[in-house]
Structure formats: structure tokens, C-alpha cells
FIZA-813924 format. One record per residue: residue number from 0; residue in one letter; x, y, z negated of N, C-alpha, C in turn. Coordinates in Angstrom, 3 decimals. Last residue first. Example, Ala and Ser with C-alpha at 12.3 -4.5 7.8 and 13.67 -1.06 7.14 Angstrom:
+------+------+----------+----------+----------+----------+----------+----------+----------+----------+----------+
: resi : resn :      nc1 :      nc2 :      nc3 :     cac1 :     cac2 :     cac3 :      cc1 :      cc2 :      cc3 :
+------+------+----------+----------+----------+----------+----------+----------+----------+----------+----------+
:    1 :    S :   12.850 :   -2.250 :   -7.080 :   13.670 :   -1.060 :   -7.140 :   12.900 :    0.030 :   -7.870 :
:    0 :    A :   13.190 :   -5.690 :   -7.800 :   12.300 :   -4.500 :   -7.800 :   13.200 :   -3.300 :   -7.800 :
+------+------+----------+----------+----------+----------+----------+----------+----------+----------+----------+
//
This chain:
+------+------+----------+----------+----------+----------+----------+----------+----------+----------+----------+
: resi : resn :      nc1 :      nc2 :      nc3 :     cac1 :     cac2 :     cac3 :      cc1 :      cc2 :      cc3 :
+------+------+----------+----------+----------+----------+----------+----------+----------+----------+----------+
:  129 :    V :   -6.334 :  -30.106 :  113.305 :   -6.427 :  -31.413 :  113.995 :   -5.060 :  -31.840 :  114.474 :
:  128 :    V :   -7.275 :  -28.629 :  110.349 :   -6.245 :  -28.675 :  111.392 :   -6.280 :  -30.044 :  111.984 :
:  127 :    V :   -9.815 :  -26.674 :  109.052 :   -9.409 :  -28.046 :  109.385 :   -8.421 :  -28.011 :  110.557 :
:  126 :    A :  -10.727 :  -24.150 :  108.835 :   -9.427 :  -24.447 :  108.174 :   -8.947 :  -25.834 :  108.501 :
:  125 :    G :  -13.268 :  -24.171 :  109.898 :  -12.193 :  -23.386 :  110.611 :  -10.781 :  -23.708 :  110.050 :
:  124 :    E :  -14.631 :  -25.555 :  107.999 :  -14.484 :  -26.132 :  109.345 :  -13.374 :  -25.455 :  110.106 :
:  123 :    A :  -14.486 :  -23.749 :  105.910 :  -13.896 :  -25.063 :  105.741 :  -13.695 :  -25.714 :  107.082 :
:  122 :    Q :  -15.959 :  -21.612 :  106.957 :  -14.534 :  -21.440 :  106.652 :  -13.852 :  -22.753 :  106.529 :
:  121 :    D :  -18.476 :  -22.817 :  107.140 :  -17.842 :  -22.311 :  108.352 :  -16.322 :  -22.144 :  108.128 :
:  120 :    S :  -18.971 :  -23.309 :  104.425 :  -18.809 :  -24.429 :  105.345 :  -18.166 :  -24.032 :  106.645 :
:  119 :    A :  -19.088 :  -20.640 :  103.508 :  -18.073 :  -21.568 :  102.975 :  -17.875 :  -22.761 :  103.884 :
:  118 :    Q :  -21.298 :  -19.695 :  104.932 :  -19.967 :  -19.087 :  105.128 :  -18.851 :  -20.034 :  104.664 :
:  117 :    L :  -23.264 :  -21.362 :  103.830 :  -23.010 :  -21.387 :  105.239 :  -21.641 :  -20.805 :  105.574 :
:  116 :    E :  -23.210 :  -20.494 :  101.166 :  -22.870 :  -21.877 :  101.508 :  -22.547 :  -22.026 :  102.984 :
:  115 :    L :  -24.006 :  -17.837 :  101.537 :  -22.714 :  -18.143 :  100.970 :  -22.268 :  -19.562 :  101.322 :
:  114 :    R :  -26.612 :  -18.231 :  102.533 :  -25.616 :  -17.587 :  103.367 :  -24.191 :  -17.842 :  102.842 :
:  113 :    E :  -27.786 :  -19.426 :  100.247 :  -27.760 :  -20.172 :  101.535 :  -26.700 :  -19.582 :  102.436 :
:  112 :    G :  -27.634 :  -17.263 :   98.455 :  -26.895 :  -18.527 :   98.200 :  -26.780 :  -19.376 :   99.446 :
:  111 :    A :  -29.382 :  -15.475 :   99.705 :  -27.989 :  -15.137 :   99.583 :  -27.144 :  -16.378 :   99.306 :
:  110 :    K :  -31.797 :  -16.874 :   99.438 :  -31.291 :  -16.597 :  100.782 :  -29.784 :  -16.228 :  100.739 :
:  109 :    A :  -32.011 :  -16.913 :   96.620 :  -31.911 :  -18.164 :   97.390 :  -31.339 :  -17.940 :   98.781 :
:  108 :    S :  -32.247 :  -14.164 :   96.119 :  -31.167 :  -14.918 :   95.513 :  -30.929 :  -16.233 :   96.302 :
:  107 :    V :  -34.638 :  -13.599 :   97.434 :  -33.385 :  -13.015 :   97.921 :  -32.192 :  -13.771 :   97.370 :
:  106 :    K :  -36.401 :  -15.163 :   95.817 :  -36.274 :  -15.389 :   97.256 :  -34.976 :  -14.850 :   97.796 :
:  105 :    L :  -36.099 :  -14.000 :   93.251 :  -35.766 :  -15.408 :   93.459 :  -35.584 :  -15.698 :   94.965 :
:  104 :    L :  -37.011 :  -11.402 :   93.742 :  -35.661 :  -11.603 :   93.269 :  -35.239 :  -13.056 :   93.536 :
:  103 :    G :  -39.702 :  -11.923 :   94.442 :  -38.781 :  -11.291 :   95.394 :  -37.329 :  -11.527 :   95.036 :
:  102 :    N :  -40.674 :  -13.012 :   91.996 :  -40.722 :  -13.781 :   93.247 :  -39.725 :  -13.232 :   94.282 :
:  101 :    I :  -40.392 :  -10.797 :   90.326 :  -39.637 :  -12.030 :   90.039 :  -39.558 :  -12.869 :   91.294 :
:  100 :    V :  -42.253 :   -9.129 :   91.568 :  -40.853 :   -8.711 :   91.507 :  -39.984 :   -9.959 :   91.263 :
:   99 :    D :  -44.615 :  -10.557 :   91.054 :  -44.176 :  -10.260 :   92.451 :  -42.738 :   -9.919 :   92.477 :
:   98 :    L :  -44.738 :  -10.438 :   88.262 :  -44.555 :  -11.713 :   88.927 :  -44.090 :  -11.561 :   90.372 :
:   97 :    Q :  -45.198 :   -7.667 :   88.001 :  -43.967 :   -8.262 :   87.416 :  -43.717 :   -9.619 :   88.087 :
:   96 :    H :  -47.724 :   -7.430 :   89.253 :  -46.560 :   -6.787 :   89.808 :  -45.249 :   -7.413 :   89.279 :
:   95 :    S :  -49.275 :   -8.829 :   87.373 :  -49.158 :   -9.349 :   88.754 :  -47.950 :   -8.733 :   89.447 :
:   94 :    L :  -49.026 :   -7.067 :   85.236 :  -48.513 :   -8.447 :   85.136 :  -48.329 :   -9.085 :   86.490 :
:   93 :    S :  -50.386 :   -4.868 :   86.371 :  -48.982 :   -4.753 :   85.929 :  -48.333 :   -6.140 :   85.828 :
:   92 :    F :  -52.955 :   -5.858 :   86.637 :  -52.201 :   -5.437 :   87.817 :  -50.699 :   -5.342 :   87.505 :
:   91 :    L :  -53.554 :   -6.243 :   83.911 :  -53.461 :   -7.394 :   84.824 :  -52.746 :   -7.073 :   86.105 :
:   90 :    L :  -53.538 :   -3.549 :   82.982 :  -52.656 :   -4.576 :   82.391 :  -52.460 :   -5.744 :   83.347 :
:   89 :    V :  -55.626 :   -2.535 :   84.533 :  -54.284 :   -1.949 :   84.625 :  -53.269 :   -2.933 :   84.094 :
:   88 :    S :  -57.774 :   -4.081 :   83.524 :  -57.351 :   -4.225 :   84.945 :  -55.953 :   -3.647 :   85.131 :
:   87 :    L :  -57.909 :   -3.149 :   80.914 :  -57.576 :   -4.539 :   81.147 :  -57.106 :   -4.732 :   82.594 :
:   86 :    G :  -58.684 :   -0.474 :   81.296 :  -57.446 :   -0.835 :   80.578 :  -56.972 :   -2.228 :   80.855 :
:   85 :    D :  -61.156 :   -0.875 :   82.626 :  -60.029 :   -0.163 :   83.272 :  -58.720 :   -0.505 :   82.596 :
:   84 :    A :  -62.947 :   -2.058 :   80.891 :  -62.359 :   -2.869 :   81.943 :  -61.193 :   -2.176 :   82.601 :
:   83 :    C :  -62.514 :   -1.199 :   77.425 :  -63.046 :   -0.893 :   78.766 :  -62.329 :   -1.775 :   79.796 :
:   82 :    H :  -61.202 :   -2.051 :   75.185 :  -62.678 :   -2.112 :   75.172 :  -63.296 :   -1.725 :   76.533 :
:   81 :    F :  -58.570 :   -2.853 :   74.297 :  -59.038 :   -2.892 :   75.695 :  -60.543 :   -2.995 :   75.743 :
:   80 :    S :  -58.409 :   -2.781 :   71.538 :  -57.499 :   -1.911 :   72.354 :  -57.951 :   -1.803 :   73.793 :
:   79 :    E :  -60.268 :   -4.631 :   70.739 :  -60.446 :   -3.211 :   70.321 :  -59.563 :   -2.288 :   71.166 :
:   78 :    S :  -59.192 :   -6.905 :   71.834 :  -60.456 :   -6.461 :   72.326 :  -60.750 :   -5.048 :   71.888 :
:   77 :    F :  -56.768 :   -7.063 :   70.328 :  -56.767 :   -6.879 :   71.749 :  -58.049 :   -6.312 :   72.267 :
:   76 :    V :  -57.544 :   -7.767 :   67.785 :  -56.960 :   -6.416 :   67.978 :  -56.989 :   -6.066 :   69.464 :
:   75 :    N :  -58.321 :  -10.391 :   67.424 :  -59.350 :   -9.402 :   67.813 :  -58.824 :   -7.974 :   67.932 :
:   74 :    S :  -56.409 :  -12.290 :   67.203 :  -56.700 :  -11.518 :   65.998 :  -57.715 :  -10.420 :   66.245 :
:   73 :    S :  -56.200 :  -13.314 :   69.756 :  -56.703 :  -14.205 :   68.702 :  -57.004 :  -13.467 :   67.378 :
:   72 :    V :  -55.143 :  -11.094 :   71.063 :  -56.519 :  -11.555 :   71.403 :  -57.062 :  -12.417 :   70.251 :
:   71 :    L :  -52.603 :  -11.004 :   69.923 :  -53.537 :   -9.883 :   69.712 :  -54.997 :  -10.298 :   69.978 :
:   70 :    C :  -51.573 :  -13.384 :   70.885 :  -51.728 :  -13.190 :   69.443 :  -52.692 :  -12.072 :   69.127 :
:   69 :    A :  -51.546 :  -12.775 :   73.576 :  -52.377 :  -13.863 :   73.117 :  -52.627 :  -13.764 :   71.601 :
:   68 :    M :  -49.616 :  -10.781 :   73.592 :  -51.015 :  -10.416 :   73.928 :  -51.957 :  -11.482 :   73.413 :
:   67 :    N :  -47.356 :  -12.338 :   73.007 :  -47.778 :  -11.280 :   72.100 :  -49.251 :  -10.850 :   72.329 :
:   66 :    E :  -47.327 :  -13.897 :   75.346 :  -47.509 :  -14.530 :   74.026 :  -47.963 :  -13.497 :   73.009 :
:   65 :    L :  -46.809 :  -11.892 :   77.225 :  -48.097 :  -12.659 :   77.267 :  -48.387 :  -13.338 :   75.959 :
:   64 :    N :  -44.237 :  -11.145 :   76.375 :  -45.336 :  -10.206 :   76.366 :  -46.694 :  -10.875 :   76.401 :
:   63 :    Q :  -42.847 :  -13.567 :   76.874 :  -42.926 :  -13.023 :   75.493 :  -44.080 :  -12.015 :   75.367 :
:   62 :    S :  -43.112 :  -13.722 :   79.659 :  -43.604 :  -14.779 :   78.813 :  -43.825 :  -14.256 :   77.367 :
:   61 :    L :  -41.719 :  -11.395 :   80.433 :  -43.123 :  -11.537 :   80.715 :  -43.778 :  -12.566 :   79.848 :
:   60 :    N :  -39.149 :  -12.058 :   79.564 :  -39.820 :  -10.878 :   79.004 :  -41.340 :  -10.962 :   79.222 :
:   59 :    E :  -38.698 :  -14.312 :   81.223 :  -38.675 :  -14.456 :   79.755 :  -39.400 :  -13.264 :   79.067 :
:   58 :    A :  -38.770 :  -13.084 :   83.739 :  -39.736 :  -14.107 :   83.376 :  -39.833 :  -14.331 :   81.891 :
:   57 :    E :  -36.554 :  -11.358 :   83.534 :  -37.895 :  -10.792 :   83.726 :  -38.970 :  -11.823 :   83.351 :
:   56 :    M :  -34.549 :  -13.256 :   83.244 :  -34.765 :  -12.311 :   82.194 :  -36.164 :  -11.689 :   82.305 :
:   55 :    Q :  -34.744 :  -14.537 :   85.754 :  -34.959 :  -15.304 :   84.544 :  -35.247 :  -14.356 :   83.399 :
:   54 :    A :  -34.092 :  -12.476 :   87.482 :  -35.440 :  -13.025 :   87.562 :  -35.744 :  -13.811 :   86.263 :
:   53 :    S :  -31.399 :  -12.071 :   86.738 :  -32.390 :  -11.006 :   86.550 :  -33.810 :  -11.550 :   86.547 :
:   52 :    V :  -30.457 :  -14.604 :   87.603 :  -30.285 :  -14.185 :   86.191 :  -31.324 :  -13.065 :   85.868 :
:   51 :    T :  -30.916 :  -14.564 :   90.310 :  -31.705 :  -15.509 :   89.516 :  -31.612 :  -15.177 :   88.025 :
:   50 :    L :  -29.101 :  -12.976 :   91.440 :  -30.347 :  -12.356 :   91.045 :  -31.260 :  -13.281 :   90.270 :
:   49 :    N :  -26.827 :  -14.072 :   92.465 :  -26.972 :  -14.135 :   91.007 :  -28.245 :  -13.371 :   90.540 :
:   48 :    S :  -26.841 :  -13.499 :   95.111 :  -27.209 :  -14.869 :   94.747 :  -27.372 :  -15.020 :   93.238 :
:   47 :    F :  -25.889 :  -10.895 :   95.073 :  -27.325 :  -11.114 :   95.352 :  -27.723 :  -12.547 :   94.969 :
:   46 :    W :  -23.144 :  -11.505 :   94.550 :  -23.914 :  -10.635 :   93.630 :  -25.439 :  -10.898 :   93.808 :
:   45 :    A :  -22.532 :  -12.937 :   96.825 :  -22.454 :  -13.579 :   95.510 :  -23.257 :  -12.828 :   94.470 :
:   44 :    L :  -22.750 :  -10.937 :   98.735 :  -23.665 :  -12.101 :   98.796 :  -23.685 :  -12.818 :   97.439 :
:   43 :    E :  -20.605 :   -9.384 :   97.941 :  -21.971 :   -8.812 :   97.850 :  -23.019 :   -9.939 :   97.882 :
:   42 :    D :  -18.515 :  -11.105 :   98.478 :  -18.681 :  -10.645 :   97.142 :  -20.120 :  -10.085 :   96.952 :
:   41 :    A :  -18.806 :  -11.368 :  101.275 :  -18.962 :  -12.550 :  100.432 :  -19.210 :  -12.128 :   98.984 :
:   40 :    T :  -20.664 :   -8.517 :  102.493 :  -19.427 :   -9.279 :  102.274 :  -19.724 :  -10.494 :  101.412 :
:   39 :    L :  -23.333 :   -7.967 :  104.814 :  -22.815 :   -8.082 :  103.448 :  -21.552 :   -8.929 :  103.394 :
:   38 :    H :  -24.718 :   -7.825 :  107.149 :  -23.633 :   -6.853 :  106.964 :  -22.966 :   -6.961 :  105.607 :
:   37 :    D :  -26.906 :   -9.471 :  107.258 :  -25.820 :   -9.736 :  108.207 :  -24.607 :   -8.843 :  107.981 :
:   36 :    A :  -28.681 :   -8.241 :  105.324 :  -28.002 :   -9.557 :  105.080 :  -26.818 :   -9.806 :  106.003 :
:   35 :    A :  -30.216 :   -5.973 :  105.789 :  -28.825 :   -5.864 :  105.312 :  -28.040 :   -7.142 :  105.309 :
:   34 :    K :  -32.722 :   -6.674 :  106.709 :  -31.999 :   -5.629 :  107.437 :  -30.511 :   -5.646 :  107.045 :
:   33 :    E :  -33.547 :   -8.567 :  104.832 :  -33.419 :   -8.982 :  106.244 :  -32.605 :   -7.957 :  107.042 :
:   32 :    W :  -33.644 :   -6.888 :  102.489 :  -32.677 :   -8.004 :  102.592 :  -32.459 :   -8.401 :  104.044 :
:   31 :    L :  -35.828 :   -5.305 :  103.111 :  -34.491 :   -4.679 :  103.010 :  -33.419 :   -5.750 :  103.122 :
:   30 :    A :  -37.799 :   -7.295 :  103.056 :  -37.589 :   -6.513 :  104.317 :  -36.245 :   -5.849 :  104.268 :
:   29 :    L :  -37.663 :   -8.180 :  100.386 :  -37.313 :   -9.083 :  101.494 :  -37.056 :   -8.344 :  102.810 :
:   28 :    I :  -38.490 :   -5.857 :   99.058 :  -37.152 :   -6.425 :   98.766 :  -36.727 :   -7.327 :   99.924 :
:   27 :    A :  -41.074 :   -5.624 :  100.123 :  -40.078 :   -4.559 :  100.349 :  -38.682 :   -5.106 :  100.096 :
:   26 :    N :  -42.266 :   -7.974 :   99.178 :  -42.155 :   -7.751 :  100.618 :  -41.131 :   -6.684 :  100.937 :
:   25 :    S :  -42.147 :   -7.399 :   96.393 :  -41.481 :   -8.604 :   96.982 :  -41.269 :   -8.412 :   98.475 :
:   24 :    T :  -43.770 :   -5.226 :   96.170 :  -42.349 :   -5.078 :   95.898 :  -41.580 :   -6.236 :   96.518 :
:   23 :    S :  -46.126 :   -4.941 :   98.907 :  -45.706 :   -5.453 :   97.583 :  -44.210 :   -5.244 :   97.398 :
:   22 :    P :  -48.270 :   -2.521 :  100.336 :  -47.036 :   -3.264 :  100.400 :  -46.643 :   -3.715 :   98.974 :
:   21 :    I :  -51.680 :   -3.005 :  100.707 :  -50.705 :   -2.354 :   99.949 :  -49.426 :   -3.147 :   99.941 :
:   20 :    G :  -52.083 :   -4.625 :  103.810 :  -52.659 :   -3.917 :  102.720 :  -51.550 :   -3.154 :  101.988 :
:   19 :    P :  -51.955 :   -7.910 :  105.287 :  -51.808 :   -6.438 :  105.337 :  -52.539 :   -5.795 :  104.176 :
:   18 :    T :  -50.609 :  -10.787 :  103.758 :  -51.768 :  -10.060 :  104.201 :  -51.551 :   -8.587 :  104.223 :
:   17 :    K :  -47.306 :  -11.646 :  104.836 :  -48.245 :  -11.455 :  103.777 :  -49.457 :  -10.625 :  104.342 :
:   16 :    Q :  -45.355 :  -11.750 :  106.787 :  -46.399 :  -12.756 :  106.787 :  -47.414 :  -12.608 :  105.718 :
:   15 :    D :  -43.124 :  -10.148 :  106.698 :  -44.248 :   -9.701 :  107.482 :  -45.510 :  -10.589 :  107.339 :
:   14 :    A :  -41.189 :  -11.540 :  105.305 :  -41.740 :  -10.331 :  104.662 :  -42.970 :   -9.832 :  105.381 :
:   13 :    S :  -40.410 :  -13.442 :  107.124 :  -41.216 :  -13.870 :  105.971 :  -41.814 :  -12.682 :  105.276 :
:   12 :    T :  -41.021 :  -11.860 :  110.337 :  -40.152 :  -12.361 :  109.247 :  -41.044 :  -12.796 :  108.115 :
:   11 :    P :  -42.521 :  -12.781 :  113.439 :  -42.580 :  -12.086 :  112.119 :  -41.634 :  -12.720 :  111.164 :
:   10 :    E :  -40.703 :  -12.597 :  116.461 :  -41.364 :  -13.443 :  115.484 :  -41.422 :  -12.690 :  114.164 :
:    9 :    T :  -41.353 :  -10.166 :  118.990 :  -40.505 :  -10.728 :  117.950 :  -41.332 :  -11.573 :  116.984 :
:    8 :    Q :  -41.742 :  -10.118 :  122.502 :  -42.335 :  -10.081 :  121.197 :  -41.406 :  -10.719 :  120.155 :
:    7 :    T :  -40.692 :  -10.556 :  124.959 :  -40.258 :   -9.367 :  124.263 :  -40.818 :   -9.245 :  122.860 :
:    6 :    S :  -41.884 :  -12.847 :  125.946 :  -40.452 :  -12.888 :  125.709 :  -39.918 :  -11.671 :  124.963 :
:    5 :    A :  -44.527 :  -12.211 :  126.348 :  -44.228 :  -13.066 :  125.191 :  -42.725 :  -13.084 :  124.918 :
:    4 :    S :  -44.904 :   -8.731 :  127.197 :  -44.720 :  -10.136 :  127.537 :  -44.323 :  -10.925 :  126.306 :
:    3 :    V :  -47.399 :   -6.416 :  126.779 :  -46.117 :   -6.880 :  126.225 :  -45.973 :   -8.361 :  126.552 :
:    2 :    S :  -49.922 :   -5.894 :  127.631 :  -48.846 :   -5.502 :  128.528 :  -47.488 :   -5.932 :  128.006 :
:    1 :    N :  -52.607 :   -8.146 :  127.453 :  -51.566 :   -7.446 :  126.734 :  -50.406 :   -7.171 :  127.636 :
:    0 :    M :  -55.704 :   -7.560 :  129.075 :  -54.473 :   -8.361 :  128.967 :  -53.432 :   -7.532 :  128.290 :
+------+------+----------+----------+----------+----------+----------+----------+----------+----------+----------+
//
């Protein structure tokens, strides 16, 4: 029987719900966000909510890189550059990592935006004079 009672166990955060293994950048970003979110000013929350701009730039860069690689593949230069599986797997892991970073940026941006909206509605309710 488990000696920890159900009342003392904590619910996993969204950062904890990924399969155990090598920590991802997205999980690290979310874990740090969860620790800091309650202590951020409105200006800091606004900054974090604008991470969508960074995510958009990363996605555009990734798209351009993939298009360039597609051109290399179609011209057979790619197969000459990646004649071993190790080179190709490194490339694919890198692309996966880039998508994971974009995912983390978008999640934190959304969470910051939600907090800003909540703060604004709380302030609006507090400003109502009866």
C-alpha cells in the first residue's frame, strides 16, 4: 500500500504529462513558466504573450529550410550530402527539436495571454462602482 495519501499527492502539470525520457525544450519552457507565472507583472505577461511572434519566425525559418532541402533532394545533391543514415537522423532530430521549441513558445504565449485577460477582467470587476 502506498504511504502517501491521496490528499497529499499533486496533480501533474501539463509539462509532466509527456512520456518520461529525455526532457524536451517544450517541457522545460512549460515547467519554468509554471514556476514563474504567479510572480509576473502585467508587462512581463504581455512580453510572454508576444512569444507568438518568435514562434512565427521560427516556423517561417523552418519552412524555408525544408523547402531548400526539398530542392536539394529533387536535384540529387541532398542524397550525396547525406549518404549515411547518421547525417539524416541528425537533421531529422534537429527539425523535431525546432518544432518542439515552437510548440513550447506557443503554449507559453497562450497561457500568458489567458492570464492577461483574467487580470484585465478582474480589474474591470474591481473598478465597477455600485
